[in-house]
C-alpha positions as CSV (number, residue, x, y, z in Angstrom):
1,X,112.0,132.8,94.5
2,X,113.6,131.4,97.6
3,X,116.5,133.5,99.0
4,X,119.0,130.7,99.9
5,X,122.4,131.7,101.2
6,X,125.2,129.5,99.9
7,X,128.4,128.8,101.8
8,X,130.8,126.8,99.6
9,X,133.1,124.3,101.3
10,X,136.8,125.1,101.3
11,X,137.7,121.4,101.6
12,X,136.1,119.2,99.0
13,X,136.1,115.5,99.8
14,X,137.5,112.8,97.6
15,X,134.8,110.9,95.7
16,X,134.6,107.1,96.0
17,X,134.9,104.8,93.1
18,X,131.6,103.6,91.7
19,X,132.3,100.0,92.8
20,X,132.9,101.1,96.4
21,X,129.7,103.1,96.8
22,X,127.3,100.7,98.5
23,X,124.3,102.5,99.9
24,X,124.4,105.5,102.3
25,X,128.1,105.3,103.0
26,X,129.4,108.6,101.5
27,X,128.0,112.1,101.5
28,X,128.4,115.1,99.3
29,X,130.2,118.3,100.1
30,X,127.1,120.3,101.0
31,X,123.8,120.1,102.8
32,X,120.6,122.3,103.0
33,X,119.1,123.5,106.3
34,X,116.2,125.8,107.3
35,X,114.9,126.5,110.8
36,X,111.4,126.8,112.3
37,X,110.3,128.6,115.4
38,X,106.6,128.7,116.5
39,X,105.2,132.2,115.6
40,X,108.0,132.9,113.1
41,X,107.6,130.0,110.7
42,X,110.4,128.6,108.5
43,X,113.3,130.9,108.1
44,X,117.0,131.3,107.2
45,X,117.3,128.7,104.4
46,X,120.9,128.0,103.6
47,X,123.3,125.6,101.8
48,X,126.4,125.0,103.9
49,X,129.3,122.6,103.9
50,X,128.3,119.1,105.1
51,X,129.0,119.0,108.8
52,X,127.8,117.7,112.2
53,X,124.8,119.5,113.8
54,X,124.7,120.6,117.4
55,X,121.6,119.9,119.4
56,X,120.7,120.3,123.1
57,X,120.6,116.9,124.9
58,X,117.0,117.7,125.8
59,X,116.0,118.1,122.1
60,X,112.6,116.4,121.7
61,X,113.8,114.3,118.7
62,X,116.0,112.3,121.1
63,X,113.3,111.6,123.6
64,X,110.0,111.4,121.8
65,X,111.0,110.6,118.2
66,X,109.3,113.6,116.6
67,X,110.9,113.3,113.2
68,X,110.0,112.5,109.6
69,X,112.0,111.8,106.5
70,X,111.9,111.1,102.8
71,X,114.0,109.4,100.2
72,X,114.4,110.2,96.5
73,X,117.0,110.1,93.8
74,X,118.7,112.2,91.1
75,X,119.9,110.5,87.9
76,X,122.2,111.3,85.0
77,X,120.6,110.6,81.6
78,X,122.4,109.4,78.5
79,X,122.4,113.1,77.4
80,X,124.3,113.9,80.6
81,X,121.3,115.7,82.0
82,X,120.2,115.6,85.6
83,X,116.7,114.5,86.4
84,X,114.5,113.7,89.4
85,X,111.8,111.2,89.7
86,X,108.4,112.4,91.1
87,X,109.9,114.8,93.6
88,X,106.6,116.6,94.2
89,X,105.2,113.3,95.5
90,X,108.0,113.0,98.0
91,X,107.4,116.5,99.5
92,X,103.6,115.9,99.4
93,X,104.2,112.7,101.4
94,X,106.6,114.5,103.8
95,X,103.8,116.9,104.6
96,X,101.4,114.0,105.2
97,X,103.9,112.6,107.7
98,X,104.3,116.0,109.2
99,X,100.6,116.1,109.9
100,X,100.6,112.8,111.7
101,X,103.7,113.7,113.8
102,X,102.4,117.3,114.6
103,X,105.2,118.9,112.7
104,X,104.6,122.2,110.8
105,X,104.1,121.7,107.0
106,X,106.7,122.9,104.6
107,X,106.1,124.8,101.4
108,X,106.5,122.0,98.9
109,X,107.4,124.2,95.9
110,X,110.1,126.0,97.8
111,X,111.5,122.7,99.2
112,X,111.8,121.4,95.6
113,X,113.5,124.7,94.6
114,X,116.0,124.3,97.5
115,X,116.7,120.7,96.4
116,X,117.4,121.8,92.9
117,X,119.9,124.4,94.2
118,X,121.6,121.9,96.4
119,X,121.9,119.4,93.5
120,X,123.4,122.2,91.3
121,X,126.0,122.9,94.0
122,X,127.0,119.2,94.3
123,X,126.2,118.1,90.7
124,X,129.7,116.5,90.3
125,X,128.8,114.0,93.0
126,X,126.1,112.4,90.8
127,X,127.6,109.1,89.6
128,X,126.8,108.0,86.0
129,X,127.8,104.4,86.0
130,X,125.0,101.8,85.3
131,X,122.8,101.3,88.4
132,X,124.2,104.3,90.3
133,X,122.4,107.5,91.3
134,X,122.4,110.3,93.9
135,X,120.2,109.4,96.9
136,X,118.6,112.4,98.6
137,X,117.4,112.3,102.2
138,X,115.2,115.2,103.4
139,X,114.3,115.1,107.1
140,X,112.8,117.2,109.8
141,X,113.8,117.0,113.5
142,X,112.3,118.4,116.6
143,X,114.8,120.6,118.4
144,X,112.9,122.1,121.3
145,X,115.0,121.5,124.5
146,X,112.2,120.4,126.8
147,X,111.3,117.1,128.3
148,X,107.6,117.7,128.5
149,X,105.6,115.3,126.3
150,X,104.2,117.8,123.8
151,X,104.9,118.9,120.3
152,X,108.2,120.8,119.8
153,X,108.0,124.5,119.1
154,X,111.2,124.5,117.0
155,X,112.4,122.3,114.2
156,X,115.1,121.9,111.5
157,X,114.5,120.8,108.0
158,X,117.6,119.3,106.5
159,X,118.6,117.7,103.2
160,X,121.7,115.6,102.7
161,X,122.8,113.6,99.7
162,X,124.9,110.5,98.9
163,X,126.1,108.8,95.7
164,X,124.8,105.2,95.8
165,X,125.0,101.9,94.1
166,X,122.7,98.9,94.6
167,X,120.8,98.8,97.9
168,X,121.2,95.0,98.3
169,X,124.5,93.2,97.9
170,X,122.7,90.8,95.7
171,X,121.9,93.6,93.3
172,X,118.8,92.8,91.2
173,X,119.1,89.1,91.9
174,X,116.2,87.5,93.8
175,X,116.4,87.8,97.6
176,X,115.2,85.5,100.4
177,X,112.6,86.8,102.8
178,X,111.6,85.6,106.3
179,X,108.0,86.0,107.2
180,X,107.9,87.4,110.8
181,X,105.8,85.3,113.2
182,X,106.1,87.1,116.5
183,X,106.9,90.8,116.2
184,X,104.8,93.5,114.4
185,X,105.8,96.7,112.8
186,X,102.7,98.9,112.8
187,X,98.9,98.9,113.3
188,X,96.1,100.9,111.7
189,X,95.7,104.2,113.5
190,X,99.4,104.2,114.4
191,X,102.3,105.8,112.5
192,X,102.8,103.0,109.9
193,X,101.5,105.2,107.2
194,X,104.0,108.0,108.0
195,X,107.6,107.9,107.1
196,X,109.0,108.4,110.6
197,X,112.0,107.0,112.4
198,X,110.2,104.9,115.0
199,X,108.6,102.7,112.3
200,X,112.1,101.7,111.2
201,X,113.4,101.2,114.7
202,X,110.6,98.8,115.5
203,X,111.6,96.8,112.4
204,X,115.2,96.2,113.4
205,X,114.6,93.2,115.6
206,X,112.8,91.4,112.7
207,X,115.7,92.3,110.4
208,X,118.2,91.0,112.9
209,X,116.4,87.7,113.2
210,X,116.1,87.4,109.4
211,X,119.8,88.1,108.8
212,X,120.7,85.4,111.4
213,X,118.7,82.9,109.4
214,X,120.4,83.8,106.1
215,X,117.5,86.0,104.9
216,X,117.8,89.5,103.4
217,X,114.6,91.0,104.8
218,X,111.5,90.5,106.9
219,X,108.0,90.2,105.6
220,X,105.7,91.9,108.1
221,X,102.2,90.8,108.8
222,X,99.4,92.9,110.2
223,X,99.6,93.9,113.9
224,X,96.0,92.9,114.8
225,X,95.5,89.3,113.5
226,X,99.1,88.6,112.5
227,X,97.7,87.2,109.3
228,X,97.6,89.8,106.5
229,X,100.6,90.7,104.5
230,X,101.8,94.3,104.9
231,X,105.3,95.4,104.0
232,X,108.6,93.6,103.3
233,X,111.5,95.4,105.1
234,X,111.4,99.0,103.9
235,X,109.5,98.1,100.7
236,X,105.9,97.5,99.5
237,X,105.2,94.0,98.3
238,X,103.5,92.6,95.2
239,X,102.6,89.0,94.2
240,X,101.7,87.6,90.8
241,X,99.0,84.9,91.5
242,X,97.4,83.1,88.5
243,X,98.2,86.0,86.2
244,X,97.0,88.8,88.4
245,X,99.3,91.2,90.4
246,X,98.1,91.6,94.0
247,X,99.5,94.2,96.5
248,X,98.2,95.0,100.0
249,X,95.7,97.9,100.1
250,X,96.7,101.0,102.0
251,X,95.1,100.7,105.4
252,X,96.9,103.3,107.6
253,X,99.7,101.0,108.7
254,X,101.3,100.6,105.2
255,X,103.4,103.4,103.7
256,X,102.0,104.8,100.5
257,X,105.1,104.1,98.4
258,X,105.8,106.3,95.5
259,X,107.5,103.5,93.6
260,X,104.5,101.3,94.6
261,X,102.1,103.8,93.0
262,X,104.4,104.1,89.9
263,X,104.3,100.3,89.5
264,X,100.5,100.2,89.7
265,X,100.2,102.8,87.0
266,X,102.7,101.0,84.8
267,X,100.8,97.7,85.2
268,X,97.5,99.5,84.4
269,X,99.0,101.1,81.3
270,X,100.0,97.7,80.0
271,X,96.6,96.1,80.8
272,X,98.1,93.7,83.3
273,X,95.5,92.9,86.0
274,X,96.3,94.6,89.3
275,X,94.4,94.3,92.6
276,X,94.9,96.4,95.7
277,X,93.3,94.4,98.5
278,X,94.0,92.5,101.7
279,X,96.0,89.3,101.1
280,X,96.7,86.8,103.9
281,X,99.9,84.8,104.2
282,X,97.6,81.7,104.0
283,X,96.5,82.8,100.6
284,X,100.1,83.2,99.4
285,X,101.0,79.8,100.8
286,X,97.9,78.2,99.3
287,X,98.8,79.7,95.9
288,X,102.2,78.2,96.2
289,X,100.8,74.7,96.9
290,X,98.4,75.1,93.9
291,X,101.2,76.2,91.6
292,X,99.7,79.6,91.0
293,X,102.2,81.8,92.9
294,X,104.2,82.9,89.9
295,X,106.2,86.0,91.1
296,X,106.8,88.2,94.1
297,X,108.8,91.4,94.4
298,X,109.3,94.4,96.7
299,X,109.4,98.1,95.6
300,X,110.9,101.2,97.0
301,X,113.1,104.2,96.2
302,X,116.3,102.7,97.5
303,X,116.1,99.3,95.7
304,X,113.6,100.3,93.0
305,X,112.4,96.7,92.6
306,X,113.7,93.6,94.4
307,X,112.6,90.2,93.1
308,X,111.8,87.7,95.8
309,X,113.0,84.1,95.1
310,X,112.1,82.5,98.4
311,X,109.8,83.1,101.4
312,X,110.1,81.2,104.7
313,X,106.9,80.9,106.7
314,X,107.0,78.9,109.9
315,X,109.0,75.8,108.9
316,X,108.2,75.8,105.2
317,X,110.4,77.3,102.4
318,X,108.4,78.7,99.5
319,X,110.4,78.8,96.3
320,X,109.0,81.4,93.9
321,X,109.6,81.0,90.1
322,X,112.5,78.6,90.7
323,X,114.2,81.4,92.6
324,X,114.5,83.4,89.4
325,X,113.2,86.9,88.5
326,X,109.8,86.8,86.8
327,X,108.9,88.4,83.5
328,X,106.6,91.0,85.0
329,X,109.2,91.9,87.6
330,X,111.8,92.2,84.8
331,X,109.5,94.4,82.7
332,X,108.7,96.7,85.5
333,X,112.3,97.1,86.6
334,X,113.5,97.8,83.0
335,X,110.6,100.2,82.3
336,X,110.8,102.2,85.5
337,X,114.6,102.5,85.6
338,X,114.5,103.4,81.9
339,X,112.2,106.3,82.7
340,X,114.4,107.3,85.6
341,X,117.6,107.3,83.5
342,X,115.9,108.8,80.5
343,X,116.3,105.7,78.2
344,X,112.5,105.0,78.1
345,X,110.0,107.7,77.2
346,X,108.2,109.2,80.2
347,X,104.6,109.2,79.1
348,X,103.4,109.8,82.7
349,X,105.1,113.1,83.3
350,X,107.1,111.8,86.3
351,X,110.5,113.1,85.6
352,X,111.7,116.7,86.4
353,X,114.8,117.8,84.5
354,X,117.2,120.2,86.1
């Protein structure tokens, strides 16, 4: 068992109303933190009141971006029970990101135990209104105060949590996506397959341009030929073309989304054709012109599933399913969220009850 010291806060914060939550705006009363030093390993795990952290200005996370993170959620079921969705997959992926960023691996089982303890301390922060949940952000930062370009010798692994509503202001309504023509997010062999801060920093310019044009997100193309579809914003993307669901294959520059994998398994369980392969923006546009582009949607922990009603590529607006959510998108959303909230039987063994 993990010996975690717990320091309870003396000043509990006021909890926001469910209709004021938004996403990532409010944080619970406590946080988890554990330190790492080369030669000593991970030590001193503790749950403490949520607070600012103090780092040396020379800490390597500031200068070389040596950091990774994850995102998962806790849900309240209709029986008023707390459950997590595939948390083991998140900590496994965190270690995959650690390997790419030269960060020491964590003990995945102990990390999950620490998370369960943190949730138990702040259980009252989990909202139970429809569409709400407790978002959990585990992250690791390099703390070594040295400006030499080399891996840090010290780190902190921290977990913070926040009650959330819908990720997009549109909610589950279809969103409009701008296909980026100039900037790229990642390339094979780079860090696109890791969940690290720099990937998201490099996406901000595209997001800014999309928002200026009235679009919710950016669809990124590959960094080599600027032709093949990769990710949409912070989500994986799927298309329904002539009855078959197509999603870009993992190539080293695309994040292996846990929601993405869940959707693929759901589709396979329902005998709906699903292909993981390269798909060009030209193929998508051609399918639109032929009338075979039937649906499109993004998937991720934050939004779960986000139907896409319109794509803009160069000067052409591509309207998908008359701008409405498609039947496969609807089925996947209802099934996956049903499993997450405990209203649909979990035949996959994905949920972990606390």
